[in-house]
SEVEXLUM-637693 format. One line per 2 residues: number of its first residue (from 1); for each residue y, z, x of N, C-alpha, C, O. Coordinates in steps of 0.05 Angstrom, whole numbers. Example, Ala and Ser with C-alpha at 12.3 -4.5 7.8 and 13.67 -1.06 7.14 Angstrom:
% SEVEXLUM-637693
1	-114 156 264 -90 156 246 -66 156 264 -66 169 285 | -45 142 257 -21 143 273 1 157 258 23 161 268;
END
This chain:
% SEVEXLUM-637693
1	1455 763 -1079 1445 738 -1090 1424 726 -1072 1403 716 -1081 | 1430 726 -1046 1411 714 -1027 1385 731 -1026 1364 719 -1024;
3	1387 756 -1027 1364 774 -1027 1345 769 -1050 1321 768 -1046 | 1356 765 -1073 1339 760 -1097 1324 733 -1094 1301 732 -1102;
5	1337 713 -1083 1324 687 -1080 1301 689 -1061 1279 677 -1065 | 1305 703 -1038 1283 706 -1019 1259 720 -1030 1237 712 -1025;
7	1264 742 -1046 1242 756 -1058 1227 738 -1078 1203 740 -1080 | 1242 721 -1092 1229 703 -1111 1211 683 -1097 1189 678 -1107;
9	1220 672 -1075 1203 653 -1060 1178 667 -1049 1156 655 -1049 | 1181 692 -1040 1158 707 -1029 1138 712 -1051 1114 710 -1047;
11	1148 719 -1074 1129 724 -1097 1115 699 -1106 1092 700 -1113 | 1130 677 -1105 1117 652 -1113 1095 644 -1093 1075 634 -1102;
13	1100 649 -1067 1079 643 -1047 1054 660 -1051 1032 650 -1046 | 1057 685 -1059 1034 703 -1062 1018 697 -1087 994 702 -1087;
15	1031 687 -1107 1017 683 -1132 1012 654 -1138 1008 646 -1161 | 1012 637 -1116 1007 609 -1120 979 603 -1129 962 621 -1129;
17	973 578 -1135 947 569 -1145 928 562 -1122 909 546 -1127 | 931 573 -1098 913 567 -1075 886 579 -1080 882 594 -1099;
19	866 573 -1062 839 584 -1064 839 614 -1061 854 625 -1045 | 822 627 -1076 820 656 -1074 806 664 -1048 790 649 -1038;
21	813 687 -1038 800 697 -1013 770 700 -1016 762 714 -1034 | 754 689 -998 725 691 -1000 712 682 -973 727 680 -953;
23	686 676 -973 672 667 -949 681 640 -941 685 622 -958 | 685 636 -914 694 610 -904 672 589 -904 650 595 -895;
25	677 566 -914 656 545 -917 650 533 -889 669 525 -875 | 625 531 -882 616 519 -856 622 489 -855 620 476 -876;
27	630 479 -832 637 450 -830 612 432 -833 615 408 -840 | 588 443 -827 563 427 -829 540 445 -836 541 469 -830;
29	520 434 -848 496 450 -855 471 433 -851 472 409 -855 | 449 446 -844 423 433 -840 405 442 -862 399 466 -864;
31	395 424 -878 377 431 -900 349 430 -891 341 411 -877 | 333 449 -899 304 451 -893 299 448 -863 284 430 -854;
33	311 465 -846 306 463 -817 277 469 -811 264 486 -824 | 265 455 -792 238 458 -783 236 461 -753 251 448 -738;
35	218 478 -745 213 481 -716 197 458 -705 184 444 -720 | 199 453 -679 185 431 -666 155 434 -670 141 414 -674;
37	144 458 -669 116 462 -671 106 455 -699 82 448 -702 | 123 458 -720 114 451 -747 110 422 -751 98 413 -770;
39	121 405 -733 119 376 -735 96 365 -720 90 341 -722 | 82 381 -704 62 371 -686 35 385 -689 21 390 -669;
41	27 391 -713 2 404 -719 -18 384 -728 -13 368 -747 | -41 383 -715 -63 365 -722 -86 381 -733 -95 400 -720;
43	-96 373 -756 -119 386 -768 -142 366 -768 -139 343 -776 | -165 375 -760 -189 358 -757 -212 369 -774 -213 393 -780;
45	-230 352 -781 -255 360 -793 -274 369 -772 -270 364 -748 | -295 383 -780 -315 392 -760 -328 369 -746 -334 370 -722;
47	-333 347 -761 -345 323 -748 -326 312 -727 -335 303 -706 | -300 312 -732 -281 301 -713 -280 319 -688 -277 309 -666;
49	-281 345 -692 -281 364 -669 -306 359 -652 -304 358 -627 | -329 355 -664 -353 350 -649 -352 323 -635 -361 321 -612;
51	-341 303 -648 -340 277 -636 -321 276 -613 -326 262 -593 | -298 290 -614 -279 291 -592 -288 309 -570 -278 307 -547;
53	-306 327 -575 -316 345 -554 -294 364 -544 -292 368 -520 | -279 376 -563 -257 393 -555 -267 420 -543 -287 431 -552;
55	-253 429 -522 -260 454 -509 -233 468 -502 -215 455 -493 | -232 494 -508 -207 509 -504 -211 530 -482 -233 541 -478;
57	-189 536 -468 -188 557 -448 -162 573 -452 -141 561 -458 | -163 598 -449 -139 615 -453 -122 615 -427 -132 617 -405;
59	-96 612 -432 -77 614 -409 -78 643 -398 -77 662 -413 | -80 645 -372 -83 671 -360 -65 674 -336 -58 654 -323;
61	-59 698 -329 -43 704 -305 -63 709 -282 -78 727 -282 | -61 691 -262 -79 692 -240 -64 690 -214 -40 686 -213;
63	-78 694 -192 -66 691 -166 -66 662 -158 -87 649 -158 | -43 652 -151 -40 624 -143 -24 623 -117 -7 639 -111;
65	-31 602 -101 -17 600 -75 12 592 -78 19 576 -95 | 29 604 -62 57 596 -61 59 568 -49 42 560 -33;
67	79 553 -57 82 526 -47 111 522 -37 129 538 -43 | 114 501 -22 141 493 -12 142 463 -13 124 449 -4;
69	164 452 -25 167 424 -28 185 413 -6 207 423 -2 | 175 393 9 190 382 31 190 351 28 175 340 12;
71	208 339 42 209 310 41 190 297 61 185 308 83 | 178 275 53 160 261 71 165 231 70 183 222 55;
73	150 216 86 153 187 87 126 174 88 108 184 102 | 123 151 74 98 136 74 96 121 101 115 108 110;
75	73 123 114 69 110 140 42 96 139 24 103 124 | 39 76 157 13 63 160 -4 80 180 7 88 201;
77	-29 85 173 -45 102 191 -48 90 219 -46 66 223 | -53 108 238 -57 99 265 -81 81 267 -103 87 255;
79	-78 58 280 -100 39 283 -102 19 260 -119 1 261 | -85 22 240 -86 3 217 -66 -19 220 -65 -37 203;
81	-50 -18 241 -31 -40 246 -39 -55 271 -43 -43 292 | -41 -81 270 -51 -97 292 -30 -119 298 -19 -131 281;
83	-25 -122 324 -7 -143 334 -23 -167 341 -41 -166 358 | -18 -190 327 -32 -215 332 -18 -229 355 6 -233 354;
85	-33 -237 376 -21 -250 399 -29 -279 401 -47 -288 387 | -15 -294 418 -20 -322 421 -45 -326 438 -47 -314 460;
87	-64 -342 430 -89 -346 445 -84 -362 471 -98 -358 491 | -64 -380 471 -57 -396 495 -27 -399 496 -13 -393 476;
89	-17 -408 518 11 -415 520 16 -441 505 2 -461 509 | 37 -441 489 42 -465 473 68 -463 456 83 -444 460;
91	71 -482 438 95 -483 421 86 -478 392 67 -490 382 | 101 -461 379 95 -455 350 103 -479 334 126 -486 332;
93	83 -492 321 88 -515 305 94 -509 276 110 -522 263 | 80 -489 265 83 -481 237 79 -451 234 59 -441 243;
95	99 -438 222 97 -409 218 102 -402 188 111 -380 182 | 95 -421 170 100 -417 142 83 -395 130 90 -382 110;
97	59 -390 142 42 -369 131 49 -341 141 37 -322 132 | 68 -339 159 75 -312 170 104 -306 161 123 -312 175;
99	105 -293 138 131 -284 127 130 -254 123 110 -244 111 | 149 -239 132 148 -209 128 145 -201 99 159 -212 82;
101	127 -183 94 123 -173 67 102 -188 51 96 -180 28 | 91 -210 62 71 -226 47 43 -214 52 36 -208 75;
103	28 -212 31 0 -203 33 -18 -227 41 -15 -249 30 | -35 -223 61 -52 -244 71 -81 -235 69 -87 -211 69;
105	-99 -255 68 -127 -250 68 -140 -256 95 -129 -271 111 | -162 -244 100 -176 -249 125 -183 -278 128 -194 -290 109;
107	-177 -290 151 -183 -318 156 -161 -337 146 -162 -361 151 | -140 -326 133 -119 -344 123 -101 -353 146 -95 -337 165;
109	-93 -378 145 -76 -389 167 -49 -376 167 -35 -374 147 | -40 -368 191 -14 -355 194 5 -373 210 28 -377 202;
111	-4 -384 233 12 -401 250 -6 -422 262 -30 -419 264 | 7 -444 272 -7 -464 288 9 -467 314 33 -468 314;
113	-6 -468 336 6 -470 363 -5 -495 377 -29 -499 378 | 13 -510 387 5 -534 404 4 -525 433 25 -519 444;
115	-20 -524 445 -22 -515 473 -7 -533 492 -4 -557 488 | 4 -521 513 19 -536 533 1 -552 552 8 -573 562;
117	-24 -542 557 -43 -554 574 -63 -571 558 -74 -561 538 | -67 -596 565 -84 -613 549 -112 -604 547 -125 -607 526;
119	-123 -592 569 -151 -583 568 -154 -561 548 -176 -559 536 | -134 -545 543 -136 -523 524 -135 -535 495 -146 -522 477;
121	-123 -558 492 -123 -570 466 -151 -579 458 -158 -578 434 | -167 -586 478 -194 -597 472 -216 -576 477 -239 -584 480;
123	-209 -551 478 -229 -531 485 -251 -528 464 -274 -524 471 | -245 -532 439 -267 -531 419 -284 -556 420 -309 -554 417;
125	-272 -579 426 -287 -603 429 -306 -601 453 -329 -609 452 | -295 -590 475 -312 -586 499 -334 -566 493 -357 -570 503;
127	-328 -545 477 -349 -526 470 -371 -539 453 -394 -533 457 | -363 -556 435 -383 -570 418 -400 -589 435 -424 -591 431;
129	-387 -603 455 -402 -621 472 -422 -605 489 -445 -613 494 | -414 -581 498 -432 -564 514 -456 -555 498 -478 -554 508;
131	-452 -549 472 -474 -541 455 -494 -565 451 -518 -561 453 | -483 -589 447 -501 -612 443 -516 -618 468 -540 -624 467;
133	-503 -616 491 -517 -621 516 -539 -600 521 -561 -607 530 | -533 -575 516 -552 -553 520 -576 -556 500 -599 -551 508;
135	-571 -565 476 -593 -569 457 -611 -592 467 -636 -589 464 | -600 -613 478 -616 -635 488 -633 -626 512 -657 -633 513;
137	-622 -610 530 -637 -600 552 -659 -581 544 -681 -581 555 | -653 -564 524 -673 -545 514 -696 -560 501 -719 -553 504;
139	-690 -582 486 -711 -598 473 -729 -611 494 -753 -611 491 | -717 -623 515 -732 -636 536 -750 -616 550 -773 -622 556;
141	-739 -593 557 -755 -572 571 -778 -562 554 -799 -557 564 | -773 -559 528 -794 -550 510 -817 -570 507 -840 -563 507;
143	-809 -596 504 -830 -617 502 -846 -619 528 -870 -623 527 | -833 -617 551 -847 -619 577 -867 -595 579 -889 -599 589;
145	-857 -571 570 -875 -548 572 -899 -552 554 -922 -545 562 | -895 -563 530 -918 -568 512 -938 -588 524 -962 -584 521;
147	-927 -609 536 -945 -629 548 -962 -617 571 -986 -621 573 | -949 -601 588 -963 -589 611 -984 -568 601 -1005 -566 613;
149	-977 -554 580 -997 -535 569 -1022 -549 558 -1044 -540 561 | -1017 -573 546 -1040 -588 537 -1056 -599 560 -1081 -600 559;
151	-1042 -609 581 -1057 -619 605 -1072 -597 619 -1094 -601 630 | -1061 -572 618 -1076 -550 630 -1102 -545 615 -1122 -538 628;
153	-1101 -547 589 -1126 -543 574 -1146 -564 580 -1170 -559 580 | -1136 -589 586 -1154 -611 593 -1162 -611 622 -1179 -627 630;
155	-1151 -593 638 -1158 -591 666 -1145 -612 683 -1154 -619 705 | -1122 -624 673 -1109 -646 687 -1084 -637 703 -1071 -653 715;
157	-1077 -611 702 -1054 -601 717 -1060 -573 726 -1080 -561 719 | -1041 -563 743 -1045 -536 754 -1029 -515 737 -1011 -521 723;
159	-1038 -490 741 -1024 -467 727 -996 -464 738 -978 -456 723 | -992 -470 763 -965 -468 775 -945 -487 762 -922 -479 758;
161	-953 -511 755 -935 -530 742 -927 -520 714 -904 -523 706 | -946 -508 700 -940 -497 674 -920 -474 676 -901 -473 660;
163	-924 -456 695 -905 -433 699 -877 -443 706 -858 -432 696 | -876 -463 722 -849 -474 729 -836 -487 704 -812 -484 701;
165	-851 -501 688 -840 -512 663 -831 -491 644 -811 -494 630 | -847 -469 643 -840 -447 625 -814 -434 634 -797 -427 617;
167	-810 -430 660 -785 -418 671 -762 -437 666 -740 -427 659 | -766 -463 668 -745 -482 663 -736 -481 634 -713 -484 627;
169	-756 -478 616 -749 -476 588 -733 -451 581 -715 -452 565 | -740 -429 594 -725 -404 589 -696 -407 599 -678 -396 586;
171	-692 -421 621 -665 -425 631 -649 -442 611 -626 -437 606 | -662 -463 600 -648 -480 581 -641 -465 555 -621 -470 543;
173	-659 -446 547 -653 -430 523 -628 -412 528 -611 -409 511 | -627 -400 552 -604 -383 558 -578 -399 559 -557 -390 551;
175	-580 -423 570 -556 -441 571 -547 -448 543 -523 -449 537 | -566 -454 525 -559 -461 497 -546 -437 483 -527 -440 468;
177	-556 -413 488 -545 -389 475 -516 -385 484 -499 -378 468 | -511 -388 510 -484 -384 521 -465 -406 510 -442 -400 503;
179	-475 -430 507 -458 -452 496 -451 -446 467 -428 -451 458 | -470 -436 452 -464 -430 424 -444 -407 421 -427 -407 404;
181	-446 -387 439 -427 -365 439 -399 -375 446 -379 -366 434 | -398 -393 465 -372 -405 472 -359 -420 449 -335 -419 445;
183	-376 -435 434 -366 -449 411 -357 -431 389 -337 -436 376 | -371 -409 385 -363 -389 365 -336 -377 372 -320 -372 354;
185	-332 -371 398 -306 -360 406 -283 -380 402 -261 -372 393 | -288 -405 408 -268 -425 403 -262 -430 374 -240 -438 366;
187	-283 -426 357 -279 -431 328 -263 -409 314 -255 -413 292 | -259 -387 328 -243 -366 315 -214 -375 311 -201 -366 293;
189	-205 -393 328 -179 -405 325 -184 -436 322 -183 -450 341 | -188 -445 297 -195 -473 293 -174 -492 304 -150 -485 306;
191	-183 -515 312 -166 -535 324 -159 -556 303 -176 -566 288 | -133 -562 301 -123 -582 282 -128 -610 291 -140 -615 312;
193	-117 -629 275 -121 -657 281 -108 -665 306 -117 -683 320 | -85 -653 313 -70 -659 337 -77 -641 361 -63 -641 381;
195	-99 -627 358 -107 -609 380 -93 -582 379 -96 -566 397 | -78 -576 358 -63 -551 355 -83 -529 346 -102 -534 331;
197	-78 -505 356 -95 -482 349 -84 -467 325 -60 -463 323 | -102 -459 307 -94 -445 283 -98 -415 287 -120 -407 293;
199	-77 -399 284 -78 -370 287 -83 -359 258 -65 -363 241 | -105 -346 254 -112 -336 227 -110 -305 226 -110 -292 247;
201	-110 -294 202 -108 -265 198 -134 -252 205 -155 -261 195 | -134 -231 220 -159 -217 228 -171 -201 205 -195 -195 205;
203	-155 -193 185 -164 -176 162 -144 -179 140 -122 -190 143 | -151 -168 117 -132 -167 94 -110 -147 100 -115 -125 110;
205	-85 -155 95 -63 -137 100 -36 -149 92 -35 -169 78 | -15 -136 102 12 -145 96 26 -151 123 25 -135 142;
207	40 -173 124 55 -180 148 80 -162 150 97 -163 132 | 81 -146 170 103 -127 174 126 -138 190 149 -133 184;
209	119 -153 211 140 -162 230 131 -189 242 108 -193 248 | 150 -207 245 145 -233 257 162 -236 282 186 -232 282;
211	149 -242 305 162 -243 331 166 -271 341 178 -275 362 | 155 -291 328 157 -319 337 164 -337 313 154 -332 291;
213	180 -357 317 189 -375 296 181 -403 304 173 -409 326 | 183 -421 285 175 -449 289 192 -461 311 217 -458 311;
215	179 -476 329 193 -489 351 195 -472 376 204 -482 396 | 188 -447 374 190 -429 397 166 -432 416 143 -435 406;
217	171 -433 442 150 -434 461 142 -406 470 159 -390 478 | 117 -399 468 107 -372 474 87 -374 497 74 -394 501;
219	85 -351 511 65 -349 533 39 -340 521 37 -330 499 | 18 -343 537 -8 -333 528 -8 -303 525 4 -289 542;
221	-20 -293 504 -21 -264 497 6 -253 488 9 -229 486 | 26 -270 483 52 -261 472 49 -252 443 33 -264 428;
223	63 -232 435 62 -222 407 74 -242 388 96 -252 392 | 58 -249 368 67 -268 347 76 -254 322 98 -260 311;
225	60 -235 312 67 -220 288 51 -195 286 32 -191 302 | 58 -178 267 44 -153 263 34 -151 235 49 -156 216;
227	8 -144 231 -4 -141 205 -13 -113 201 -25 -101 220 | -8 -101 178 -16 -74 172 -35 -74 148 -30 -88 128;
229	-56 -58 149 -74 -54 127 -62 -34 108 -55 -12 116 | -60 -42 82 -46 -25 62 -66 -12 42 -57 0 23;
231	-92 -15 47 -111 -3 28 -111 27 30 -119 41 11 | -103 38 53 -101 67 56 -75 74 70 -68 61 90;
233	-60 94 60 -34 101 71 -34 131 77 -48 146 65 | -16 139 95 -11 167 102 17 175 94 34 158 90;
235	21 201 92 47 212 88 54 230 112 38 248 118 | 76 225 125 85 241 147 106 261 137 126 253 126;
237	100 287 141 118 308 132 128 324 156 113 338 169 | 154 322 162 165 339 183 168 368 172 181 373 152;
239	157 387 187 157 415 179 171 431 201 165 427 225 | 188 450 193 201 467 212 180 483 228 162 494 217;
241	183 482 254 162 494 272 158 523 266 136 534 272 | 178 537 255 175 566 250 157 573 227 148 595 225;
243	152 554 209 135 559 185 109 542 185 94 544 166 | 105 527 206 81 509 205 55 525 204 36 515 192;
245	55 549 215 30 566 213 26 577 186 4 586 179 | 47 577 169 44 587 141 33 566 122 25 573 100;
247	31 541 131 21 519 114 -9 520 114 -22 521 135 | -21 519 90 -50 519 87 -59 489 85 -58 477 64;
249	-66 478 108 -74 450 108 -101 445 96 -109 422 92 | -116 466 90 -142 462 77 -141 456 48 -161 448 36;
251	-117 458 36 -114 452 7 -100 425 4 -84 418 21 | -107 411 -17 -93 385 -22 -64 389 -29 -56 410 -38;
253	-48 368 -24 -20 369 -29 -13 351 -53 -29 333 -59 | 9 356 -66 19 340 -88 42 322 -78 61 332 -66;
255	40 296 -83 59 277 -73 72 263 -97 58 252 -114 | 98 263 -98 113 251 -120 134 232 -110 149 238 -91;
257	135 208 -122 156 188 -114 183 197 -125 184 211 -145 | 204 190 -111 231 198 -120 238 184 -146 235 160 -148;
259	247 200 -165 255 189 -191 233 181 -209 238 170 -231 | 208 185 -202 185 177 -218 178 199 -238 180 223 -231;
261	169 191 -262 161 211 -283 131 211 -287 122 225 -305 | 116 196 -271 87 195 -273 75 219 -260 88 235 -246;
263	49 223 -265 35 245 -253 35 242 -222 33 220 -212 | 37 265 -208 37 263 -179 11 254 -167 -10 257 -180;
265	12 243 -143 -12 235 -128 -22 259 -111 -6 278 -105 | -46 257 -102 -58 278 -85 -62 267 -57 -67 244 -53;
267	-61 286 -38 -66 278 -10 -81 301 4 -79 324 -3 | -96 293 24 -111 312 40 -102 310 69 -95 289 79;
269	-103 333 83 -95 334 111 -113 318 129 -137 318 125 | -102 303 148 -117 288 167 -107 295 195 -83 300 199;
271	-125 295 214 -118 299 242 -106 274 253 -118 252 251 | -83 276 265 -68 253 275 -56 260 302 -55 284 309;
273	-47 240 317 -34 247 343 -11 266 339 5 263 320 | -8 285 357 13 306 355 40 293 360 44 278 379;
275	59 299 342 86 289 345 105 308 332 98 326 317 | 131 305 339 151 323 328 179 313 336 182 292 350;
277	199 328 328 227 321 334 241 346 346 247 364 332 | 245 346 372 257 369 385 285 375 374 293 398 372;
279	300 354 367 327 358 357 327 373 331 346 389 325 | 307 368 314 306 381 288 287 406 288 284 419 268;
281	275 412 311 257 434 314 234 432 293 227 452 281 | 223 408 290 202 404 270 178 391 283 180 378 304;
283	155 395 270 131 381 278 121 365 254 128 372 231 | 105 345 259 96 327 238 67 334 229 50 338 245;
285	64 336 202 38 338 190 32 312 175 50 301 163 | 7 304 175 -1 278 162 -21 284 141 -40 300 144;
287	-18 270 118 -36 273 95 -43 245 85 -26 227 83 | -69 241 80 -79 215 70 -78 214 40 -87 233 26;
289	-66 193 29 -65 190 0 -93 184 -11 -107 166 0 | -101 198 -32 -127 193 -44 -128 166 -59 -148 153 -59;
291	-105 158 -70 -103 132 -83 -76 121 -77 -55 131 -87 | -75 101 -60 -50 89 -51 -42 67 -71 -56 47 -73;
293	-20 70 -85 -11 50 -103 -1 25 -88 10 27 -66 | -4 2 -101 4 -23 -89 34 -25 -86 44 -41 -70;
295	49 -8 -101 78 -10 -99 90 8 -77 114 5 -71 | 74 25 -64 84 41 -43 90 24 -18 75 6 -12;
297	111 31 -4 120 16 19 121 35 43 130 58 41 | 113 25 67 117 42 91 146 48 95 164 31 93;
299	152 74 101 179 83 104 191 95 79 213 106 80 | 177 92 56 188 102 31 188 133 31 169 145 40;
301	210 145 22 213 174 20 199 184 -5 201 173 -26 | 185 207 -2 171 220 -24 175 250 -22 183 260 -1;
303	168 264 -44 168 293 -44 139 303 -42 122 294 -56 | 135 322 -23 108 332 -18 108 362 -22 124 377 -10;
305	91 371 -40 88 400 -46 65 411 -30 42 404 -34 | 71 428 -10 52 440 8 44 468 -2 61 483 -11;
307	19 475 1 10 502 -6 13 520 18 6 513 41 | 22 545 13 25 565 34 0 583 33 -15 583 14;
309	-3 598 54 -25 617 56 -21 641 38 -40 656 33 | 4 647 30 9 670 13 5 663 -16 8 640 -24;
311	-2 683 -33 -7 679 -61 13 694 -78 27 712 -68 | 15 687 -104 31 701 -123 17 702 -150 -2 686 -155;
313	25 720 -168 14 722 -195 31 704 -213 55 706 -214 | 17 686 -228 31 667 -245 13 660 -268 -11 663 -267;
315	26 650 -290 11 640 -313 1 612 -308 16 594 -301 | -25 609 -310 -38 583 -303 -54 573 -327 -65 588 -343;
317	-57 547 -328 -75 533 -346 -89 511 -330 -78 502 -310 | -112 502 -338 -125 479 -324 -107 454 -324 -94 449 -344;
319	-107 440 -302 -90 416 -301 -99 395 -321 -83 378 -329 | -124 396 -329 -134 376 -349 -122 381 -377 -124 364 -394;
321	-110 405 -381 -98 411 -407 -70 400 -409 -59 399 -431 | -58 392 -387 -30 383 -387 -29 353 -392 -42 337 -380;
323	-12 346 -412 -7 318 -419 22 311 -414 39 328 -417 | 28 286 -408 55 276 -404 61 254 -424 45 236 -427;
325	85 255 -436 93 233 -453 108 212 -437 110 214 -413 | 119 192 -451 133 170 -437 158 179 -424 168 165 -406;
327	169 202 -431 194 212 -419 188 231 -396 207 241 -383 | 163 236 -390 156 254 -368 154 283 -376 151 300 -359;
329	157 290 -402 155 318 -411 126 326 -412 108 310 -419 | 121 352 -406 94 362 -405 87 377 -431 104 390 -442;
331	62 374 -440 53 386 -465 25 396 -462 10 388 -445 | 18 416 -479 -9 425 -483 -14 428 -513 5 430 -528;
333	-40 428 -520 -47 432 -548 -58 461 -551 -77 468 -538 | -45 476 -569 -54 503 -574 -74 503 -597 -69 490 -618;
335	-95 517 -594 -116 520 -615 -107 542 -634 -106 566 -627 | -99 534 -659 -89 553 -679 -112 565 -695 -107 584 -711;
337	-136 556 -691 -158 565 -707 -161 548 -732 -142 535 -741 | -185 549 -743 -189 533 -767 -187 503 -763 -179 488 -781;
339	-194 494 -738 -193 466 -731 -165 454 -732 -162 430 -738 | -145 471 -728 -117 462 -727 -106 465 -699 -111 485 -685;
341	-91 445 -690 -81 444 -662 -51 437 -662 -43 417 -675 | -35 452 -648 -6 448 -647 1 440 -619 -7 452 -599;
343	17 419 -617 27 410 -591 51 426 -582 71 428 -597 | 49 438 -558 70 456 -548 82 443 -522 68 434 -505;
345	109 443 -522 123 434 -498 123 456 -477 129 479 -484 | 115 450 -452 115 470 -431 130 460 -407 137 436 -405;
347	137 478 -389 149 471 -364 130 478 -341 123 502 -338 | 122 458 -326 104 462 -304 120 464 -278 135 446 -271;
349	117 487 -265 131 491 -240 118 475 -218 132 463 -201 | 91 475 -217 77 461 -196 47 462 -203 39 475 -222;
351	32 448 -187 2 449 -189 -9 463 -165 -1 458 -142 | -29 479 -170 -43 493 -148 -73 485 -151 -88 498 -166;
353	-81 464 -137 -108 454 -139 -112 442 -167 -97 423 -174 | -132 452 -182 -137 441 -208 -124 458 -230 -133 458 -253;
355	-104 474 -223 -90 491 -242 -60 484 -242 -49 476 -221 | -48 487 -265 -19 482 -269 -5 509 -273 -14 525 -289;
357	17 514 -258 32 538 -260 53 533 -282 71 516 -279 | 51 549 -304 69 546 -327 90 568 -327 84 591 -324;
359	115 560 -330 137 579 -330 150 583 -358 164 602 -362 | 144 565 -376 157 567 -403 141 551 -423 129 530 -416;
361	140 560 -448 128 545 -469 105 559 -483 101 556 -507 | 88 574 -468 66 588 -479 64 616 -466 77 621 -446;
363	49 633 -479 46 660 -469 18 665 -459 0 648 -464 | 14 687 -445 -13 693 -435 -32 698 -458 -25 710 -478;
365	-56 687 -456 -76 689 -477 -76 667 -497 -92 666 -515 | -57 648 -495 -55 625 -513 -79 607 -508 -82 597 -486;
367	-95 601 -528 -117 582 -524 -107 553 -524 -95 544 -543 | -112 539 -503 -103 511 -500 -128 493 -497 -148 502 -486;
369	-125 469 -506 -147 449 -505 -148 437 -477 -127 428 -466 | -172 436 -465 -175 423 -439 -191 397 -443 -179 376 -441;
371	-217 399 -448 -233 375 -453 -225 364 -480 -226 378 -500 | -218 339 -480 -211 325 -505 -181 326 -511 -173 318 -533;
373	-165 337 -492 -136 338 -498 -124 310 -500 -107 305 -518 | -132 292 -483 -121 264 -484 -130 251 -510 -114 236 -522;
375	-155 256 -519 -164 244 -544 -148 256 -568 -143 241 -587 | -142 281 -566 -126 294 -587 -97 282 -588 -86 278 -609;
377	-87 276 -564 -60 263 -562 -61 235 -575 -43 227 -589 | -83 220 -570 -86 194 -582 -90 196 -612 -81 178 -627;
379	-104 217 -622 -107 221 -650 -81 226 -664 -77 216 -687 | -63 241 -652 -37 247 -664 -20 222 -666 -7 218 -686;
381	-18 206 -645 0 183 -644 -13 156 -650 0 136 -652 | -40 156 -652 -53 131 -657 -66 121 -631 -56 126 -609;
383	-87 105 -634 -102 96 -611 -86 77 -593 -92 75 -570 | -65 65 -604 -49 46 -588 -29 60 -570 -17 46 -554;
385	-26 86 -572 -6 100 -556 -19 112 -532 -6 125 -516;
END
């Protein structure tokens, strides 16, 4: 009896109303799938092609220099940092214009110093008095010389008297010149209402370090602050001494800020004082930035791509053909023929001069747009992009 019931249940399970055996239904499906290239094709008229001035070059496998990426640091060039010193011994009365990190203009007030010696407080006044006195003496000597020259013409005086008057006038002119130079020197540090000297910025730059504060008494020629010119910056790259001879310093380097997605900056080798680190067995190479951004800071770490003297075969395209979107992805436009252009995503390994080394995205012989690529990018996304 038990056997019969078991067989009945088995038969019922096999002949139940479940789904018939067939292909398993997928959990998801994509309708009308399209490739990325099908979404980025731009077709132009012949007039538009002529107006944009498009020019294409085929991607080719060429010999390119090997590179090595090392860490570097932004530094102020030698001689671009100046230590401003105290003109006289005195007390710092106001140091509001000298704050680290503040950009200053040439002639801008940085500090005021009250001299300890009273005569030094009045040095500009004394210089001005000396100029006035010398001007009066020069005027009197000139007028006397003119009178004697007239008397000599009338035969009422001797030639010797005229020569003595002329020599006296030359002495007075020299005295006036020295007095004016003395006044100009005193005017470089203007004197305030209370006789305090104003220390001004010698050039445009950034205050790097302040060594004196308000109320502090300083000696003559004591360091007050340090100003660095930031219009040109260098990159210091420590290189292992064993490979320094392999670096081709005749080629420009590519400099990239950490975490930045913008196009890299370029730098050229500059001769600088020899330096190195014996503990790290490295020597320092210096490169001048062709365009120093205002946001770069001395001491900032960057990545520097150096060219080696050895070459390799690689797929290259002109660097002018490479475009970057807001996410930092690299693209080129492929010429499909018939005035149609497709945007292709590529992977750029590095730049070798004016060429980009491409590792993925296009094949050898692919015609890519060089001149007019940026205009084509703007045509695709609109002039506002």
